[in-house]
C-alpha atoms as one frame of an Amber mdcrd trajectory, in Angstrom:
protein
  70.401 -12.906   8.382  71.195 -11.275  11.592  68.843 -10.638  14.467  68.394
  -6.965  13.544  67.115  -7.808  10.082  64.715 -10.447  11.439  63.433  -7.936
  13.986  62.921  -5.318  11.236  61.050  -7.809   9.045  58.824  -8.866  11.954
  58.176  -5.230  12.868  57.354  -4.384   9.250  54.975  -7.367   9.017  53.222
  -6.328  12.227  52.869  -2.741  10.976  51.500  -3.876   7.618  49.089  -6.271
   9.317  47.996  -3.521  11.737  47.523  -1.024   8.913  45.457  -3.553   6.964
  43.416  -4.346  10.061  42.845  -0.647  10.779  41.759  -0.067   7.194  39.370
  -3.018   7.380  37.972  -1.620  10.621  37.257   1.785   9.067  35.276   0.171
   6.238  33.329  -2.238   8.384  30.206  -0.050   8.315  28.743   1.822   5.378
  25.470   3.534   4.703  23.522   4.429   1.601  20.374   6.397   0.913  18.614
   3.724  -1.125  15.600   5.951  -1.765  17.810   8.647  -3.277  19.598   6.048
  -5.382  16.330   4.608  -6.687  15.070   8.099  -7.558  18.267   8.768  -9.538
  17.934   5.649 -11.670  16.568   6.128 -15.203  14.611   2.881 -14.838  12.598
   4.482 -12.057  11.481   7.351 -14.284  10.434   4.841 -16.943   8.548   2.771
 -14.372   6.748   5.865 -13.075   5.790   6.867 -16.617   4.322   3.399 -17.228
   2.545   3.509 -13.893   1.105   6.955 -14.680  -0.119   5.749 -18.087  -1.744
   2.716 -16.479  -3.330   4.900 -13.825  -4.680   7.242 -16.490  -6.149   4.275
 -18.366  -7.923   3.083 -15.219  -9.116   6.618 -14.463 -10.535   6.986 -17.980
 -12.418   3.688 -17.645 -13.740   4.700 -14.217 -14.930   8.069 -15.545 -16.678
   6.349 -18.480 -18.486   4.020 -16.085 -19.446   6.949 -13.857 -20.675   8.992
 -16.832 -22.782   6.068 -18.053 -24.275   5.676 -14.577 -25.029   9.419 -14.298
 -26.686   9.418 -17.721 -28.892   6.450 -16.852 -29.730   7.912 -13.451 -30.694
  11.259 -15.001 -32.872   9.455 -17.519 -34.448   7.426 -14.707 -35.131  10.537
 -12.585 -36.650  12.456 -15.498 -38.929   9.609 -16.571 -39.786   8.245 -13.130
 -43.388   9.472 -13.316 -44.001   7.709 -16.626 -42.587   4.304 -15.629 -44.801
   1.443 -14.660 -43.982  -0.344 -11.409 -42.199  -3.138 -13.303 -40.219  -0.676
 -15.445 -39.264   1.399 -12.394 -38.104  -1.709 -10.529 -36.090  -2.869 -13.552
 -34.390   0.530 -13.918 -33.579   0.666 -10.179 -32.052  -2.816 -10.306 -30.052
  -1.790 -13.356 -28.756   1.322 -11.560 -27.849  -0.699  -8.453 -25.989  -3.227
 -10.610 -24.077  -0.403 -12.279 -23.136   1.067  -8.905 -21.853  -2.315  -7.770
 -19.828  -2.696 -10.988 -18.315   0.747 -10.442 -17.423  -0.100  -6.832 -15.944
  -3.444  -7.879 -13.974  -1.751 -10.641 -12.663   0.843  -8.209 -11.588  -1.808
  -5.717  -9.951  -3.917  -8.439  -8.238  -0.832  -9.853  -6.491  -0.201  -6.526
  -5.303  -3.806  -6.391  -4.210  -3.668 -10.025  -2.258  -0.454  -9.405  -0.429
  -2.051  -6.482   0.346  -5.127  -8.576   1.545  -2.997 -11.490   3.767  -0.945
  -9.173   5.274  -4.148  -7.752   5.772  -5.543 -11.257   7.599  -2.404 -12.391
   9.599  -1.632  -9.248  10.686  -5.114  -8.096  13.369  -5.458 -10.808  14.705
  -2.020  -9.834  14.841  -2.934  -6.136  16.563  -6.204  -7.019  19.131  -4.419
  -9.183  19.851  -1.888  -6.430  20.238  -4.619  -3.844  22.557  -6.650  -6.080
  24.777  -3.661  -6.900  24.937  -2.562  -3.262  26.053  -6.062  -2.289  28.610
  -6.145  -5.093  30.075  -2.734  -4.244  30.090  -3.495  -0.522  32.063  -6.659
  -1.205  34.490  -4.751  -3.441  34.964  -2.105  -0.737  35.411  -4.680   2.013
  32.307  -3.551   3.867  30.771  -5.868   6.434  27.480  -4.021   7.043  25.488
  -1.572   4.900  22.691   0.414   6.497  19.987   2.463   4.837  20.624   6.110
   5.640  16.898   6.795   6.044  16.833   4.548   9.125  20.008   5.855  10.768
  19.728   7.793  13.973  23.472   8.289  14.248  26.429   7.620  11.993  29.946
   7.377  13.240  32.962   8.660  11.405  33.875   4.973  11.003  30.979   4.574
   8.557  31.221   5.848   5.020  28.723   6.660   2.308  28.499   3.897  -0.287
  26.256   5.955  -2.607  29.026   7.451  -4.789  30.506   4.000  -5.429  27.124
   2.462  -6.270  26.203   5.398  -8.538  29.494   4.944 -10.359  28.857   1.198
 -10.763  25.393   1.949 -12.198  26.708   4.725 -14.447  24.650   7.410 -12.703
  26.099  10.879 -12.327
């Protein structure tokens, strides 16, 4: 090999290395709108349907408790004049107990809704996170930012959403 050929090979290697480095630099940063992705997933619609059904069940129970309380209160108010002191006191205690049960139910219902939402959505969030990490690794991305928190995005960053949607089979 003569010196010219060695020089050409070295120059070619430097160019290829530089091109690879430049390409790696352009893919160092990516962004994705995770909220949009989650909304596009069929699992999310299913989770929301389950959450709505659970919410409706809690609402129906709450309304039944409230109706029972209103009925007993109306009965109490209509018959107040005929009650003895002991009967009146018993009915008032019963109404107070019912009010407390309704308040406790309402408070527990909020906690139960939050727990149900976490139960249904956590697997979706985990799946999204795993796929984002997998696609980022495949694309040679060093950092992925959520688009909802970006104040500025450089032309060096690219949108990972189409790649993740493809990986998940979402159109």
